[in-house]
N, C-alpha and C positions, 0 to 999 in steps of 0.2 A: 603830768599827762593831760592836764586840763586844756592846754593850748591845742594839742593835737586832736583831742576829742571835739573841740569847737570847730576846728578846721574840717573834720570829717562831716559834721552836721551841715556845714555850709556847702559841701561839695555837691555838684549836680549828680543825679542818679544815672545809672547806666542807660536808662531809656532815653536820656537827653541826647545821646551821641548817635549820629546817623549810622544806619546799616542799609545797604542797597538791596536787601532781600528780606523776606519774612524771617524773623528770629527763630521760628520753630522749624525752619527748613532742615531736613535731614540730608546728610551727605549721600551722594549717589555712587561714589567710588569706594571699593573695598580695599584698594591698595594704598590709599593715602588717608592718614588719620592724625589729628592733633591729640596727644595724650597728656602733655604736661608743659609747664613753663618753668624755667629755672634761671635764677640770677643770684649771684653772690653766694652760691652753695645752697640756697633755699629753693625748694620745689613746690609748686602749686599744681596739684593733679586736676585734670579735666574730669568732671563728674559724669557726663554723658557724651561719650566719644562719637555717638551717632549723629549729633547735631552739628550744624555749620557755625552757629553762634553760641558763645559761652559767656554767661554772666557769672564771673568769679569774684564779684566785689564784696563778698562776705569774708574774703581773705586778702592779705596784702604782703608785698615784698618791702624790704627795708633798705634804704640807701642814705648816704650823707651828702651834703652839698660838696661838689668838687670831686666826688668819688668816680673812678673809672670802672665801669661794669661791663660784663659780657653776657648778653642774653642768650639763652639756649632753648630752642624749641624742641620738645619731645615730639617728633613728627616722623612718621613712616612714609617714605616716598621721596622722589627726587624731581628735578626739573620744576621747582617752584622756588619762591624767594620769601624770606622772612622780613617783616617790617615792624618797627616798634615806634609807638607814638606816646607822648605825654602831654596832657592838657596843662601847660605850664601856667597859664593865667586863670585856670579854673572857670572858664566862661561857658562850659557846656558843649564845646566842639573842639576838634583838633584842627588848628589852623596850619595848613600844609601848603607849601610852595614847591613847585617842581625843582628838583636839584639842578645844580649847574651842570655844564656839559661833561665834567669829569667827576660828578658825584658830590659836588660841594653843597653843604647844607648851611644856608645863611643864618644870620642871627634872627632869633624869633621863630624859626621853623620848628614846628612841633613834631615833625618827623625826625626822630632821634638817630636812627640808623636803618640801613637796608642792605640785604645780601646781594642785590644786583638789579640793574635796570638798563634799558636801552636809552642812552642819552645822546646829546649832540656829537660827542667825540667817539662814541662807541658804547661798549658794555662796561659799566663801572659799578662798584659798590660804594658805600658811604665813606670809606677810607681813601677813596680816589684810586683804588687798585683796578687796573684794567683786567677784564675777565675774558677768557676764551669762549665761555658760554654762560647760560643762566641756570646752571644745574644746582647751585649751592643754596640750601635753605637757611643756613646759619649766618646771621649778619655779623659784622665786626663789632668790636667794643665801642662804647661811647662814654662821654663824661657828663655826669649830672652838673648842671650849671652851678657855679660857685655861689651865686647870689640867690639861689632858690630858697625861699623861706621854709622853715620846718612846717610840716603838716601833711595832709593827705592830698594826693593827686590821682586823677584817672589815668590809667595806663592801658594802652591797647596793643595787643600782639596780633599780627595778621600774617597769614600765609596766602600768597596770591601770585599771579603771574604778571610781572612786568608792568606794575601800576602802583603809583604812590597814593592813590585815593584811599583814605583810611576806611571808607565804607565798603570797599570791595569792588572789584572789576566785574561788570555785568554786561559788557557790550556783546554784539553778535559774534565777533571773532573769538573772544575769550570770556569765559564766565567763571567766577570763583567757585560756583557750585559744580559746574561740569568738570572743572579742573581739580576738584578735590581739595580746595583750600579751606581756610577756617579763620574766624575772628574770635578773640577772647579779650574781655575787659577785666582788669584786676586793679585793686588799689595799690598805690605806691606811697609808702610812708617815708617822708624825708625827715630825718632827725639830725640834730646838730652834733650829737655825740655818738660814738660807737655804742652798740647795744650788746650786752653780754648774751651769748648764745647765737648772735647773728654772725655768720661766717664772713670773713674778709679774705679776698684773694691775696695770697702772699707769693705765689710762683705760678707762672703759666708759660706755655709755649704753644702757639696756634699753628706753628710750622707754615707760616705764610711767606717765607723767604722765596727768592727767585728759584725757578725750576733748575735742577742740576746742582744747586749749592749744597754745601755740607750743613749739618745741624749747627745751630748757634753755639759757637765755641765758648761763649761766656757762660753757657748753661750746661753743656754736655761735653764729655770726653768719650772716645772709643773705649769700650771695655777691654780688659787685658786677656789675652789668650792663656788659658791654663789647661788643666787636665780633666775638668768636669765635663759631663755630657754637653751642657749648654754652651760652654765657652771653649771647647777643644779646637774649633776651627775659626774663631773670631779673626777678622781681618780689618785693617784700616783702609781697605780699598774703597774709593768713592762709588763703586758699583754695588755695594751692599748696604749702604746707609746714606740716603740723600733726600732732598726735597723735591716733590713733584705734585703739582696741582693742589697746593695747600696742605699736603700731607707729608709726614715722614714715612719714607718707604724703607723698610728693612727687608733684606733678601738673604737667602742662602742659594748660592750659585755654584755650578760646576767650576772647579778651579781651572782657569785657562793656562796656568803656567806651573805645573807640578815640579818642574826642574828647579825653579827658584824657591818654591814653597811646597814642600812635600806633604800636602794634605789633599784629600779628594774634593773638598768643597770649601768655599769661603762664606762666612756668615756675618751678618751685621748686628751690632749691639752697642748701645750708647748708655751712659749713666751720668748722674749728677754728683758722684762722689767727689768730695773736696770742693765742690762748687755750690751745692745746695743740699741741705739736710734739715729735718724738722722733727719735733716731738709733739705728737697729738695734732689732730686736724682731720680734714676731709680731702681725699684724692679722687679725681675723676679722670679717666682715660677713655677717650672715644676711639675705637679701632675696629678693624675687620681683618680677617685672615682668609687664606685660600685653603680649604680643607684638602688634604692629600696624605697618602700613606707616608709616615715619617715626619709629618709637620709637627713642630714643637715651638710655638711662639710664646712670649710672656710679657707681662707688665708687672713689675714686682719691686720689693724694697729690701735693702740690706742695711745693717747697722754701720754708721759712719765711724771709721777708726778714730781714736784708739778704742778697741773693744775686744771681748773674748773671741776665741776661735769658734768657727761654726760647728755645731748648731747652738752652742751655749748662749750666744748673743742674739739669736733669733733670726727669722726670715719671714717675710709676709708676701705671699703670692696673690696679688690682686686679681690677676687673670692668667690662666694657662689654658691651652687647648692642645690636643694631640690627634695626629692622623687625620682621618676624614670625619671624625666625630663631631656632631653638632651639640657639643657639651662644653660649657665653661667650667673650669676648676678654680677653686678659691681655697687657699691652704695656708696654715702657719706651720713653721718648724721651730723646734726648741730642743734643748736637752731632755726636757720632760716628755715631749711628744715623740721625739725621734729615737734618742738613745735608750730611754726607759720604756718606750712602747706605749705611753699613755695617750694614744691618739683619740680615745673616746672618753677622756676624763679631764676636761670636757671634750666634746667633738671638735676636731681641729681641721677638718676638711669638708668642703661643701661643693655641690655641683648644681648646675642649672641647665636644663634643656633649652638651647637657643641656637638659632641659625648664625653660626660664627662667621659666615661669609657675608653677612649684612652688618651695617653699622650698629654698634651698641655702645652704651656708656657703662663701663665697669668701674665700680666705686668702692671706696673703703672709708669708713668713719672710725677714727682711732681716738679713744679717750684713755684716761688713766686706769680704766677697769674693763674695757671691752674693745673688740675689733669687730665691726659690722661690715660684712661684704654685701654688695648690691649689684644688680644689673638693671640698667635703665631706671634707677631710683628706687627699685623694689628690693628690700632686704632678702638675701638668700641664705644667710647664716651668720651667727654671732659666736665669737670666741671670747669667753669671759675670764677675768682674773679670779683666781681661787681665793677663798677666805681661809684656807688651810695653810697655816704657817709652814708645815712640813713640805707641802707641795711647792710653795714659793721658794723654800730653801733649796729645792731640787730643780729649780729653773723653770717652773710652770709659767712664769710671767716675766720674760726678759724685755718686754716692750716698754721701757722707761727712759730710753735714751734716743738721740737723733738717728733717723734712718734716711738713706738716699734712694733715688729712683733708678730703675733700670728698664729699658725697653729693648727687646731683642727678637730676632728671628733665628731660632736654632732648629736642629733636626735631631731625630732620635737615633738610638743605637740598638734598639730592641729590648732595652731594660724596662721602659714604660712605653714611650712612643716607639713605633716600629723603626727598624733600621732605615736610614735615609736612602732614597733613590738618588744616587749621586749624579745622575744625568738630568735631573729635574731642577727647575728654578722655583723655589718657594718664596712666598711674599706675604708680608703683613703690612698694613697701612695704619698709621696713627694720625688721627685728625687733630687731636689736641691732648695736652696734659694740663690739669689745673689742680692747685693745692690751696686749700683754704684753712684758716685758723680762726678761733673764736676771738672776738674783739674784747679788749680790756682797757680800762683807764685807771689812772692812779688816784683819782679823787676818793677820799674816805669820808663816810658819814656814819654817825652812830644812830642806831634805831632802838626803839623799845620793842623787844621780842613779841610780847603779847599783843600790843596795840597794832603793830605793823602787820603781823601775820593774820590777824582777824580780817583786815582789809584785803589781804593778798591771797586768800584761799581760792578765789576764782581763777579759772584757766583762760579767761578772756580779757580783753582790754576794757578800760572803764566805760567805753561806749558800746560794749557788747559785741565787738567784732572778734572773729576767730584769729588765732595766732598762727602764722606760717610754721609748719612742722611742730607746733606746740612747745617751743623750746625757749622762748626768751622774754616773756613779760611776766605778768603777775603770777605768783605761786611758784616760780622757778628760781632756785638759788643754786650756785655752783661753788665748789671748793676752788682753791687757788690753782688747781691743775685744769680747771674747766669742766669738771665732772659735776653733773646735777646730783645734789645730795639728798633732797627730800621734797615732798609736797605735803608734809604733815602740817597740822596747825601750829606747831612750835619747832624751833631749831635749837640745837645745842649752842651754847655760847661759842663765839669764835668770829673769824673773818671770812666773809663770803663775797661772791660776785653777784650783783643784781643790777639790771638796767644800766650796764655800762659803768658801774661804780663798785668800789670795794666797800663793803658794809660790815660794821662791827655789831654783832648781836650780843647784847648785854644780858 
């Protein structure tokens, strides 16, 4: 860690980087607010959302050279664009050149990505995608330069209108202040090895295919029609699951041909079964739905076959909504909770009051002993693995094998969600799905328990900086399933994961 500590000491402070307004300026709009930064599954929360500028350099995000990352702005409001900068040469400024006419970012440009801008050939983002308008805040992914040396770098996140100036647009026509934008500076730690506890993206779909196209067939299949409420009217019609405006659109529509298919509605549902499944990790799904009587959309997970029959093998509902309720539901099902009625031993279902008609990120963090549900990065409930062997023997924790993902727009039948209005078109839009897992490496080193842990009791880095999410540097050890096992002064003998390496405690 000495090399990275030295790099941090040599890094210019946040005050060295220009901002085109007073750093204490408060935002003037109530409908637009920057609340967090997220990259690689790690989130940095904004401390004072009333301000226009945010110095968050007491925290940092972690990447590797050559890693492709997707920045995510926690931002309420539309018709703005997100921009991300890195001071690659650490000279105390962001050296930015105007992108090419199709959004090209030349070598050495410290503007790393942007959601959209007016350029010579029209409206483009940094991936060269032509846009119909400038309403998208979230920028495309970008790749950390392969030759970037390990160490700390200044990283700037900006929400602004149609301007690549890292200090913010302040001309008479448009002002970052009047428009409700924001600027946030955070440190970026570039490390040559994966870091244990730092999440790495293992599956993603941003749904950025051409309008009218079907979901990526290398990742998704249409779910099968069966007799359950959610799947009783599933169809492979391109009218109920398609790409539009960078979103997956799932619909439930009145059936236009009941002579051929004798059901009143057709509903859209896709899944990654037999294409992608995982055990332990973090899932994020950004979506919005249209509240209406009979509405019943979901983002959820089921066990990849071969497995036991439902509910013995488990079910995890990352998000559900019903009817016109502004409530999100987050639930697990198992033999223990469902058949045996142990829904509160421990609590197995959680709710959150939220405007489901607006965009939100619904998340799940799954480890070997807990399932943590979240909305916009804030935990709303945790289901934990029992320590009672009798409960485990009766199926309290079936979440030990791979699960796959399902996204769907269904309708109710009166059993929970109200009966569907079969003349109405229901719609849910999914902006993206991302799955992360903890990094691991195969290197093994032997440590002396007492000596090592005396040094590692601190929960900060050697140079005194805070750790993002508090999960991955000194004082944090994980078992081989990725579960944090202790923060005590000593550890039992065994093999653990620490700082991207397997460690033998003697």
